[in-house]
C-alpha positions in Angstrom: -30.9 23.8 -4.5 -34.5 24.9 -4.6 -36.5 24.1 -7.8 -40.0 25.4 -8.1 -42.2 22.4 -9.2 -45.9 22.7 -10.2 -46.2 26.1 -8.6 -44.8 25.2 -5.2 -41.2 25.1 -4.0 -39.7 21.7 -3.7 -36.1 21.0 -2.5 -34.2 18.8 -4.9 -30.9 17.9 -3.2 -29.8 15.2 -5.6 -30.7 12.9 -8.5 -32.6 10.8 -6.0 -35.0 13.7 -5.5 -35.6 13.9 -9.2 -36.8 10.3 -9.1 -39.9 11.4 -7.1 -41.1 13.8 -9.8 -44.4 13.0 -11.7 -44.8 13.2 -15.5 -46.3 16.7 -15.0 -43.4 17.8 -12.8 -40.9 16.6 -15.4 -42.8 18.6 -18.1 -42.6 21.7 -15.8 -38.9 21.2 -15.4 -38.4 20.9 -19.1 -40.2 24.2 -19.6 -38.1 25.9 -16.9 -34.9 24.5 -18.6 -36.1 26.1 -21.9 -36.7 22.6 -23.3 -40.3 23.2 -24.2 -40.0 21.4 -27.5 -39.7 18.1 -25.7 -42.6 18.3 -23.3 -45.1 16.5 -25.5 -42.6 13.7 -26.4 -41.7 13.1 -22.7 -45.5 13.0 -21.9 -46.2 10.5 -24.7 -43.4 8.3 -23.3 -44.7 8.8 -19.8 -41.3 10.0 -18.6 -41.5 10.6 -14.8 -38.6 11.4 -12.5 -37.6 7.8 -11.9 -37.4 7.1 -15.6 -35.6 10.4 -16.3 -33.0 9.6 -13.7 -32.1 6.5 -15.8 -31.9 8.2 -19.2 -28.4 9.1 -20.3 -27.2 11.8 -22.8 -26.9 9.3 -25.6 -30.6 8.3 -25.2 -31.7 11.9 -25.2 -29.9 12.6 -28.4 -30.8 9.4 -30.3 -34.3 8.7 -29.0 -35.6 12.2 -28.2 -33.7 14.1 -31.0 -32.1 16.5 -28.6 -29.0 18.3 -29.5 -25.9 17.4 -27.5 -26.2 20.8 -25.7 -29.9 20.3 -24.8 -29.1 16.8 -23.5 -26.2 18.1 -21.4 -28.5 20.7 -19.8 -31.1 18.1 -18.8 -28.4 15.6 -17.5 -26.8 18.4 -15.5 -30.2 19.2 -13.9 -30.8 15.5 -13.1 -27.3 14.7 -11.8 -26.2 18.0 -10.2 -29.3 20.1 -9.7 -28.2 22.6 -12.4 -30.7 25.2 -13.4 -30.4 28.5 -15.4 -29.7 31.6 -13.4 -31.1 34.9 -14.5 -29.9 38.3 -13.6 -32.2 40.1 -11.2 
């Protein structure tokens, strides 16, 4: 899977690749996943890729006030490399 991070292409093959993302990279990923509403909260909590890879769906719902659907999107990105596909 190729994910564009901070304006350049970076290959994210697994959740271990997510662990290398900076706080700014995580914010960019949230925007690309249409989770813009959570960017500031993740920044305030200094959520980088390593921390993100250890946050589960329950924490996202209870601590970050995400809906279950929003949390599922983010967990699928972290664990499986999911990203939205758009028609050309």
